Structure formats: C-alpha cells, structure tokens
VMD Tcl script that draws the C-alpha trace (Angstrom):
set ca {
  {-0.06 -0.05 -0.09}
  {1.46 3.58 -0.94}
  {1.63 5.82 1.83}
  {1.40 9.06 -0.88}
  {-1.83 7.07 -1.39}
  {-3.36 6.92 1.75}
  {-6.42 8.68 3.04}
  {-8.74 8.36 6.37}
  {-12.30 8.76 6.84}
  {-14.57 8.72 9.97}
  {-17.05 5.70 9.22}
  {-20.70 6.02 10.59}
  {-19.48 4.41 14.27}
  {-17.14 7.51 14.72}
  {-14.19 5.25 14.11}
  {-11.04 6.44 11.75}
  {-10.33 3.77 8.90}
  {-7.62 4.07 6.49}
  {-7.96 3.45 2.26}
  {-5.48 3.83 -0.40}
  {-7.00 5.69 -3.26}
  {-6.69 4.07 -6.48}
  {-8.64 5.78 -8.85}
  {-11.14 8.27 -10.00}
  {-13.74 7.25 -12.44}
  {-16.12 9.35 -14.28}
  {-19.46 7.68 -15.20}
  {-22.46 9.50 -16.52}
  {-21.14 13.19 -15.39}
  {-20.44 11.65 -11.78}
  {-17.30 10.87 -10.37}
  {-16.48 7.84 -8.35}
  {-13.49 6.98 -6.19}
  {-11.85 3.87 -5.87}
  {-10.32 2.84 -2.75}
  {-8.75 0.01 -1.00}
  {-9.38 -0.45 2.86}
  {-6.38 -0.92 4.34}
  {-7.35 -4.07 6.29}
  {-9.05 -5.51 2.72}
  {-8.94 -8.94 1.27}
  {-8.18 -7.23 -2.22}
  {-12.06 -5.83 -2.30}
  {-12.54 -2.26 -3.33}
  {-15.01 0.12 -2.28}
  {-16.54 2.32 -4.43}
  {-17.93 5.62 -3.41}
  {-19.62 8.42 -5.28}
  {-17.93 12.02 -4.86}
  {-20.77 14.42 -4.45}
  {-20.72 18.41 -5.52}
  {-19.42 19.24 -1.56}
  {-16.50 16.62 -2.13}
  {-18.14 14.40 0.34}
  {-18.15 10.47 -0.05}
  {-21.35 8.65 -0.19}
  {-22.49 5.17 -1.08}
  {-23.62 4.21 -4.46}
  {-26.93 2.04 -4.06}
  {-27.45 1.20 -7.98}
  {-25.95 -2.09 -8.86}
  {-25.82 -1.27 -12.25}
  {-23.89 1.82 -11.86}
  {-21.35 0.05 -9.16}
  {-20.78 -2.79 -12.15}
  {-20.28 -0.36 -14.61}
  {-17.84 2.08 -12.64}
  {-16.17 -1.19 -12.12}
  {-16.14 -2.30 -15.45}
  {-14.48 1.43 -16.34}
  {-12.20 0.89 -13.48}
  {-10.53 -2.77 -14.81}
  {-10.58 -1.62 -17.78}
  {-8.24 1.51 -17.12}
  {-5.76 -1.25 -15.15}
  {-4.92 -3.72 -17.08}
  {-2.08 -4.49 -14.96}
  {-4.40 -5.46 -12.01}
  {-5.26 -9.12 -11.68}
  {-9.06 -9.44 -11.16}
  {-10.91 -12.40 -9.67}
  {-14.26 -12.80 -11.14}
  {-16.54 -11.06 -9.07}
  {-19.77 -12.22 -7.75}
  {-22.69 -10.09 -7.23}
}
mol new
graphics top color blue
foreach p $ca { graphics top sphere $p radius 0.5 }
foreach p [lrange $ca 0 end-1] q [lrange $ca 1 end] { graphics top cylinder $p $q radius 0.2 }
display resetview
C-alpha cells in the first residue's frame, strides 16, 4: 500500500479508517472514487463523490458494475477475480 495515496475517513461509528486511493472514475457525469481499505482482502470500495466533495455510498448495482468495469479497463496491469454480485 502506497503511503502517498493513503486517506483517512471517519465511518458511521465515528472510528477512523484508512484507505488507499486507487482511482477516480467518471461515469454519467458523476465521479466515483475507487478505494482499497487498509485491512482489505483485495475488495475495493466504490464511493460517489458529491458536488460538496463528500463521499457517499452508491446503491445502484448497475452503476457499481459499470464503474468497476471502467476501473478494470483502465488498469489492465491489475489482476481481478471473477466477481460475484
């Protein structure tokens, strides 16, 4: 995990969590951050970036699949397992 790309966020329980910022993907005029939790098994977190520069969960499965597909296409050097939704 690269120290230069580490960010900290406060979760819903008020606890600090660290993430590695992997990329910002634009999809349908919205920005989505691709983050790797510091304690992750390799599963990324996709969060929508609001106009107020806040991170919010994206609930739409189709959007998440599309954003992850764009991320995979942008990073052919990374190895991905077949995902199950």
